[in-house]
N, C-alpha and C positions, 0 to 999 in steps of 0.2 A: 482320294483327293483331298487338296489343300483347301481348308475353310478361308472364306476371305472375310477378313472383320471389316465390317460397314465404316465408311468414312465417316458417318455422322456421329456414329457411338464411339468412334475414337477421338473426335473431336470434343464429346460431352467428357469423356473420361480423363483427356489431358485436360482441359478446362479446372475440372473439380479438384484434381489432384497436381496440378502444375502451379496453379496461380493462388496468389492470396494478396489483401488488401490492407493498408493500415486503417484504423477508426482515429481520427484528430478531433479535437474540439477542445471546449472552455467550460469551466464551472464559473457560472456567474454568480453575483450577488446583488440582491433588490432590497433595496430599502436603506435606514439609515446606519452608515458603518458603526461598529460598536468600537468605543475606546480601547485601546489595549489594555490588557489586566497586568499590573505589576507582579511577578512572584516575592513573595517575602521567604527569604532564606537565614533569616536570624537563626534560626536553630541549629546551624553548624556555622560557626565562624569560617571556616575553611572554603565554604562554598561562597561564602559572600567575600572573600579575599580573592577568590579566583575572578572575578568579574570588576575588581578596582574600583569601585563606585560606581558602575554603570548598572542601569537600570535593565533587569532581564524580563521580559514579556512572557504569558502564556503563550503556548501555540495552539491551545483549544479551538480559538476561532481567529484565525489571520486573514483580515481583509486587505487582499492586495489596493494598490493603489489605481489599477483601471478597473475596480470594482467588480473582480473576480476574487474566489476562494481558493487558499492554498491547502494543501493536506486534505484532499479529498481523495476518496478510493474508489477507483473505476473499475469494475469487471462484468464479464459477460454472467449473465444471470441465466438464459437459456438461449438455445439454438444450435450448439455445440453437437457432434455424433455423439448419441448414447453409448455408453461402454468404452469409447476411445480411452486410452492410457496413453498419457504423456511423460516422458521420463522427466526427473528433477533435474535442475542446472548442476554440475560438478561444481562449480564456485559457490562459495559459501556466501549467504548473507550475512549482515553485519549489523551489529548493535554497539553503540559506545557511549559510555557514560563519562561525559564530556563537560566540565562547568556545571555539576550536579543538574544536567539534564540529558535524558534519552536522545541519542540522534541516530536514524532519523525520528522524526515523531511518528509518522504513518509510514508502513512501506507493506509490501506482498510478498511473499514466500511462496514456493510450492511447498506439498507432503513430501514428506521425506528429505528436504534440501537441508543440508547443514547450516546452522545460524551460530555466527561466532561472535560471543558477547565479552567485551572487554570494558576494563576499568582504566579508563584514563588520568583519572582524580587520584590525588593523595588522599584520599579520605575511604571511609567505609561506603561500598554499597551493597545493596542486594538488589537481584531482578526476582520478581515473584509473578509468573506466569499464569494466567487465568483461564484456561481453555476450557470448553464445556466438553468437547469431543476427542479431546487427546488427554493425557494426562498432565497435569499440572507439574511445574517445579519451582523451587525457591531456591536460589541459592545466595551465598555469601560470597562477595568479593573485598575483601580487607585491604590489599596491597594494590597500588598503583601499578599499571602493566598487566594484571591477572587475566587470562583468557579461558573460557568456558565454551563448550560448543555442545548445542543441542538442536533438536527437530521437533516437528509434530507429525504425527503420521495420520492424520484426518483432517479434511477440509471443514474450514470454519471462519466464518465473515462476522464477527472481528474478532480477535484475541486480545485482552488488555494484558499489559506488562504493569507493575508497579512497583516501587521501590517502598519496602518498610521501613526504612530509614529517614527518608527524606520525602514527606507525603504530597509534596508538588510533583515527583516525578513521576509520568506515565506515559505511556507510548501503546500503540497499537498495531497488531499485525493482520491483513487478510493472509488466511492460509488457503490457498487454492491447490485445486487436483490438476488445472491447465495453466499455461503460461500467459494467459490472456487477461492483463490486469495492467494497471499503470496508475501513477499518483499525480493528483496535479501540483504544478510547481507556482514560483511566486509571481507568475502572472496568470496563472489558472488554466494553463494549457496542459494537456495530457496526450498521450499517444498509446495506443494499441496495436502492437505490431502484430503482421502477418496472420490476420484471421482470413480462414477458406472462405470462399463465397459462400453468401447466404442470407439469411435473414435471422437477427439477433435482438434480444432485448438485454440492455445494459442498465447497470444500476451504479450510480454515484452514492457514495456514504461518507456521510460527516459525524464527526463525533458529536457536535451541538445541534447541528440542524436537520440532522434526519437522512432518508433517503430522497431521492429521485430518479424518475426511469426514463429510459428512452429507447426507442425502435428503430435499427438501421438496417438497411439492405446493403451489404458489402460485396463490392465487384472487383475485378482486379485493380480497379482504378481507385479503391478506398472506398471511405464513406465520412461523413461530418456526423458529430453527435454534440450537442450544448446541453449544459443542464442549468437550470436555474433554482436557486437556493432565496428564500426570502427570510428577512431579519424575523424572530420571533418576540 
């Protein structure tokens, strides 16, 4: 005798495994906007010459014109299935040393994902990664166009990168064991794609302002999560 699969159970199974939703939102800033902080690159005349007399501002705290924050890292703190494994992307993440600045300032990668590090400048750079959960690396790239590939094997939020040659150069990487993360843009917007239906706690991390949390219920129609940081 053939077993009949209950229709109601089939619907539940299909819902849980076939549908996903995107979480969108903004990272807001409340209070008096800080004045941009100019970076002094006088220690390396080549760095100064790359910018042709233009002021280069720090990216540690970027207050957008619409009272939002750029360069916040948003990720899922809890709610994902325990023990589920997610494959690392085959496409490498990229870090460029361009104009004596790291680009991008903030990004996320997955454990095991390749990270291609490039020196686009005609001056010596090095990149010193300071994870606590994975092995550190500290590599020099003395020639323009040099590329090195690295990765992190354990999750960690956040890993600082710095240059031992130019003390103003720094950036952060969120190392995740899942693909559900995002970085706020120059309008404060972010989007975490394809979350399975469920209840989640999200964290927005900022280099200077700390952390903010939000709880969302994701359906096949997605969800919205806004964060607000206040001036310190």
